[in-house]
C-alpha distance (Angstrom), angle and dihedral (degrees) to the residues before:
residue distance angle dihedral
M1 . . .
T2 3.82 . .
G3 3.79 87.7 .
D4 3.81 88.0 69.6
L5 3.82 92.1 58.5
D6 3.77 118.5 93.5
R7 3.80 127.7 -153.1
V8 3.81 94.5 -84.0
D9 3.83 94.1 47.3
R10 3.80 89.7 51.7
A11 3.78 91.7 49.3
V12 3.81 91.0 50.5
L13 3.80 91.8 50.8
N14 3.78 92.7 48.3
A15 3.78 93.7 44.5
F16 3.78 103.5 45.3
Q17 3.78 113.4 36.5
G18 3.79 80.9 116.0
G19 3.78 138.9 -4.4
F20 3.80 95.8 60.3
P21 3.81 110.6 159.3
V22 3.80 121.0 -100.1
T23 3.79 98.0 -146.3
E24 3.79 132.8 120.8
R25 3.84 91.8 -96.6
P26 3.82 103.1 24.3
F27 3.80 98.4 167.2
G28 3.81 91.2 65.1
P29 3.83 97.8 64.8
A30 3.81 89.8 35.7
A31 3.81 90.9 57.2
E32 3.80 91.0 44.8
A33 3.82 90.8 53.2
L34 3.80 89.9 51.4
R35 3.81 91.9 49.9
E36 3.80 89.6 51.9
R37 3.81 86.3 59.1
G38 3.79 95.3 49.3
I39 3.80 98.8 -93.8
D40 3.80 106.9 127.8
V41 3.80 107.1 -147.3
T42 3.80 134.5 131.5
E43 3.78 128.1 -141.1
S44 3.81 93.7 -101.6
E45 3.81 92.5 44.9
L46 3.79 90.4 51.6
V47 3.80 91.1 52.2
E48 3.80 90.5 51.0
R49 3.79 93.7 47.2
V50 3.79 93.5 50.5
R51 3.81 90.3 46.3
A52 3.81 91.3 50.1
M53 3.80 92.5 50.2
D54 3.78 90.3 48.6
E55 3.81 92.7 50.4
A56 3.81 91.5 46.2
G57 3.81 92.2 54.2
T58 3.79 94.7 -113.1
L59 3.81 85.7 121.7
T60 3.77 126.1 42.9
R61 3.80 85.9 -153.1
F62 3.78 143.1 -35.3
G63 3.77 120.5 -124.4
A64 3.77 140.9 44.4
L65 3.79 119.9 2.3
I66 3.80 102.1 -146.9
D67 3.79 121.9 -148.1
A68 3.80 98.7 -134.1
E69 3.80 92.3 -164.9
A70 3.81 91.7 56.9
I71 3.81 90.1 48.9
G72 3.79 93.3 54.3
G73 3.80 144.9 -78.5
T74 3.77 124.1 43.7
A75 3.79 143.3 -94.6
T76 3.78 129.5 -155.2
L77 3.81 137.9 -172.2
V78 3.81 115.6 -121.1
A79 3.80 130.6 -169.1
M80 3.78 128.5 -163.7
H81 3.77 143.2 163.4
A82 3.79 117.9 -109.8
P83 3.83 112.3 -169.6
E84 3.80 110.9 -122.6
E85 3.79 93.6 -122.0
R86 3.83 90.7 52.0
F87 3.79 99.7 33.1
D88 3.81 97.6 114.6
E89 3.79 91.8 44.4
V90 3.80 92.7 50.6
A91 3.81 91.6 45.6
E92 3.80 91.4 51.7
T93 3.81 91.2 50.6
V94 3.81 93.9 47.8
N95 3.80 92.4 45.2
G96 3.79 89.8 51.6
F97 3.79 90.8 70.4
P98 3.82 109.0 93.0
E99 3.81 88.5 -148.7
V100 3.84 89.9 65.7
A101 3.80 107.2 90.4
H102 3.80 104.1 171.0
N103 3.79 130.3 17.1
Y104 3.81 126.1 -178.0
A105 3.78 134.5 -179.3
R106 3.80 107.8 -134.4
E107 3.79 134.3 -172.1
H108 3.81 107.9 -102.2
P109 3.82 131.1 125.0
H110 3.81 91.6 -124.5
L111 3.81 116.1 3.5
N112 3.79 98.7 55.4
M113 3.83 100.8 150.6
W114 3.82 122.9 65.3
F115 3.79 124.4 -180.0
V116 3.80 141.7 165.4
V117 3.80 121.9 -125.3
S118 3.81 114.6 -156.6
V119 3.82 119.9 -171.3
A120 3.79 139.6 164.3
D121 3.81 93.6 -134.3
E122 3.81 119.1 48.1
D123 3.81 90.6 -145.5
R124 3.80 88.6 62.5
V125 3.83 92.0 69.1
E126 3.79 94.6 75.8
E127 3.80 90.8 44.0
V128 3.82 91.8 53.8
L129 3.80 92.5 46.9
A130 3.81 91.0 49.1
E131 3.81 89.6 51.5
I132 3.81 91.8 48.7
E133 3.81 90.9 49.8
S134 3.80 91.1 48.6
E135 3.81 93.7 50.1
T136 3.82 97.5 41.6
G137 3.79 101.4 31.9
Q138 3.80 88.4 -133.5
E139 3.80 128.0 119.0
T140 3.79 118.6 -117.3
Y141 3.80 126.9 -146.0
N142 3.78 115.1 -149.4
L143 3.82 114.4 -146.7
P144 3.82 106.8 -179.4
K145 3.78 119.9 -178.0
Q146 3.80 111.1 -95.3
R147 3.79 97.8 175.1
E148 3.78 130.8 8.6
F149 3.78 116.9 -146.5
R150 3.81 100.3 166.9
V151 3.78 141.2 0.9
E152 3.80 106.5 170.5
A153 3.80 111.9 132.5
K154 3.79 100.1 -175.1
F155 3.79 123.0 149.6
P156 3.82 117.6 -167.0
V157 3.79 121.6 -158.5
D158 3.78 128.3 -149.5
G159 3.78 109.8 -85.8
P160 3.79 142.7 58.6
L161 3.80 119.4 -5.1
S162 3.82 91.9 10.2
E163 3.79 89.7 139.8
E164 3.79 96.8 47.2
G165 3.76 142.7 38.5
I166 3.78 127.9 -149.6
D167 3.79 114.2 -119.5
L168 3.80 113.0 -159.1
S169 3.79 95.2 154.2
D170 3.81 90.2 116.3
L171 3.80 91.5 67.5
G172 3.77 120.5 96.3
P173 3.80 132.4 40.9
D174 3.77 124.7 -12.2
V175 3.79 107.9 -110.7
E176 3.78 133.9 -173.6
P177 3.83 115.5 -135.0
T178 3.78 115.3 -131.2
D179 3.79 129.9 -144.1
R180 3.81 91.3 -136.6
E181 3.81 110.1 126.0
G182 3.79 99.0 -163.8
L183 3.79 133.2 63.8
T184 3.77 128.2 -116.3
P185 3.81 115.5 -125.6
D186 3.82 89.6 -104.3
E187 3.80 91.1 51.1
L188 3.81 89.4 50.2
D189 3.81 90.0 54.7
L190 3.80 89.3 50.4
V191 3.81 93.9 49.4
V192 3.79 92.1 49.5
E193 3.81 90.8 49.2
I194 3.83 96.4 50.3
Q195 3.81 101.1 35.6
D196 3.83 93.0 95.8
G197 3.80 94.5 42.5
L198 3.77 142.6 -76.0
P199 3.79 125.1 -77.2
I200 3.79 106.6 -93.4
S201 3.78 100.8 -126.0
A202 3.78 137.4 111.2
T203 3.83 88.5 -93.1
P204 3.82 106.7 35.4
Y205 3.79 96.3 155.7
A206 3.81 92.0 50.7
D207 3.81 88.5 50.9
V208 3.80 90.1 52.8
A209 3.80 90.8 46.6
E210 3.78 91.0 54.5
T211 3.80 91.4 50.6
V212 3.81 95.7 50.1
G213 3.80 94.8 37.9
A214 3.80 96.6 -116.1
D215 3.79 137.9 123.0
T216 3.81 115.9 -88.8
E217 3.80 89.3 -129.2
W218 3.80 91.0 57.3
V219 3.82 92.3 48.5
V220 3.82 92.2 50.4
E221 3.80 93.2 46.3
T222 3.80 93.6 46.1
I223 3.80 95.7 49.1
K224 3.79 90.9 46.9
R225 3.82 90.5 48.6
F226 3.81 90.2 48.4
N227 3.80 87.6 53.0
E228 3.80 91.6 54.0
E229 3.81 92.8 43.4
G230 3.81 92.6 51.3
K231 3.79 95.9 -114.2
V232 3.80 85.5 114.7
R233 3.80 113.7 42.6
R234 3.79 94.3 -162.3
V235 3.79 143.1 -31.6
G236 3.77 120.1 -125.4
A237 3.80 144.6 67.3
V238 3.80 115.8 -15.6
P239 3.80 104.0 -158.8
N240 3.77 128.4 -148.4
H241 3.78 95.8 -123.3
Y242 3.81 92.7 -160.2
A243 3.81 89.6 56.2
L244 3.81 88.6 51.8
G245 3.80 90.6 54.5
Y246 3.82 99.1 -101.6
S247 3.79 92.8 135.3
E248 3.81 98.3 148.6
N249 3.80 110.6 83.6
G250 3.81 110.3 -178.9
M251 3.79 122.2 -179.1
T252 3.79 103.6 -160.3
V253 3.80 115.3 -161.4
W254 3.79 127.5 -166.2
D255 3.80 138.3 -166.7
V256 3.79 96.2 -139.2
P257 3.83 121.4 -177.8
G258 3.79 109.3 -111.1
E259 3.79 95.5 -121.6
V260 3.83 93.2 61.9
V261 3.83 101.1 36.1
E262 3.79 94.0 103.1
E263 3.81 94.2 49.0
V264 3.80 92.5 44.1
G265 3.79 92.7 48.3
R266 3.78 92.1 49.8
D267 3.81 94.6 48.2
V268 3.81 96.6 44.1
A269 3.80 90.7 46.9
A270 3.81 88.0 58.9
F271 3.81 90.3 72.4
D272 3.79 108.1 98.7
F273 3.82 90.8 -146.3
V274 3.82 92.2 58.7
T275 3.78 103.1 90.3
H276 3.81 98.9 179.7
C277 3.80 131.1 20.8
Y278 3.81 124.0 176.4
E279 3.77 144.0 158.5
R280 3.82 111.2 -126.5
P281 3.83 132.8 173.6
R282 3.79 125.4 -90.0
H283 3.83 123.2 -127.8
E284 3.78 109.8 -140.8
G285 3.77 114.5 -119.9
V286 3.81 93.1 5.5
W287 3.79 111.3 47.5
P288 3.84 120.1 21.8
Y289 3.83 98.7 174.9
N290 3.79 125.5 102.2
V291 3.84 105.8 170.8
F292 3.81 122.1 63.6
A293 3.81 123.4 -167.0
M294 3.80 118.9 179.5
T295 3.79 116.6 -150.0
H296 3.80 130.4 -175.8
G297 3.78 128.8 -160.0
R298 3.78 136.6 179.6
D299 3.78 92.3 -131.7
E300 3.79 138.6 5.6
A301 3.81 93.7 -95.0
E302 3.81 93.5 52.6
S303 3.79 90.7 45.9
Q304 3.79 92.2 51.7
R305 3.82 91.5 48.4
R306 3.77 90.5 53.4
I307 3.78 93.2 47.8
E308 3.80 89.2 52.1
Q309 3.79 89.5 51.6
V310 3.79 89.3 54.5
R311 3.80 90.7 49.1
D312 3.81 91.6 49.5
R313 3.80 90.0 51.7
M314 3.81 90.8 48.2
S315 3.81 89.9 50.7
E316 3.80 89.8 61.4
H317 3.80 87.9 69.7
W318 3.80 104.6 37.8
D319 3.81 141.9 -3.7
V320 3.81 101.6 -84.1
G321 3.79 112.7 -152.9
D322 3.80 127.7 -163.0
D323 3.80 90.4 -104.8
D324 3.80 93.1 51.5
W325 3.79 97.1 76.7
D326 3.77 146.8 24.9
T327 3.80 140.2 -177.7
L328 3.78 120.8 -133.2
F329 3.79 111.3 -161.8
S330 3.77 118.3 -160.5
T331 3.81 113.5 -116.7
E332 3.82 100.1 179.6
I333 3.78 139.4 10.0
L334 3.80 103.4 -129.6
K335 3.80 96.8 178.1
K336 3.79 134.0 -4.7
T337 3.77 119.4 176.5
G338 3.77 130.7 146.2
I339 3.79 120.8 -84.6
R340 3.81 106.7 -93.7
I341 3.79 93.4 -108.6
E342 3.80 96.6 160.4
E343 3.79 94.9 60.2
R344 3.79 92.6 42.6
A345 3.79 92.7 48.1
E346 3.81 92.9 46.7
A347 3.80 89.1 58.5
N348 3.80 88.5 54.3
V349 3.81 99.3 50.7
V350 3.79 115.1 128.3
D351 3.78 129.6 -158.1
A352 3.78 97.9 -107.2
E353 3.77 134.9 127.4
T354 3.79 120.4 -116.0
P355 3.82 107.1 -112.6
D356 3.77 116.8 -109.6
T357 3.78 116.5 -107.0
């Protein structure tokens, strides 16, 4: 699909996978910033280009990427073995649980099914896993995040601005972050409305405000505050990495000595092609790896080069043996739905008034 993108489309993708302005008319300053870098596009043309890429499937959405954990509830990665002769049956059973958001088949001699469980109440995780084990007859291995080193799923394309993004997140109103963990009912309505993307128009925040029955000023201020508080990771284009040619999805896993985990995580997370990097628990006798680094490549050769770069960086901290790591490539997407943000956020609503604007 990247062959359908012209020079301006490629520049837009490279520039605004984050850092899109949160102002009443955000496409105006975004277009101006592109023109300053030699990309001739007007506000209305930029709106149309983003809309076209969204409709073509080049983007999964355009808008705010919400940090579900910061909104409320919890999510965890789970691995299990699905016998080959029962694989489809087990997958259907696992996918039938509404708490299962994503499920992938991955290359591994034993743990060949990997899924994410998302719940409003942390105690519900063990209940869901017990139910899955009961219905499938297969043991599950819970691998919750213990430390996060990087979550930055950005996918540049060949063309202008491929080595840089444009960060206009400082534009808009001055806001004061709060230390309040929960959401007000009005904030919950806003989160539910924007979780699948913003309307792609010259005035997206005004469109959202009309839908939720709020003032545009309040919507702009709240989304910008959420961005500074970490409830929103970034605002911008969220690309469909498969559509951009990133077909190789390699989950590299490493048995890192405890005393160097922090240094390793920090250094590996510095690679721009590592989209996720976490510390997770081991499972004795079954799963020896405690550091996960997700890499993406546009072909097998590029993917292998990137994995070797990760290994070289790891080797700067300890003597990495052949048995100390593995790469699990995904072979099939079994289920991929959005994290159930509404339910998780509802459980985190506080009795507080929305501030006047």
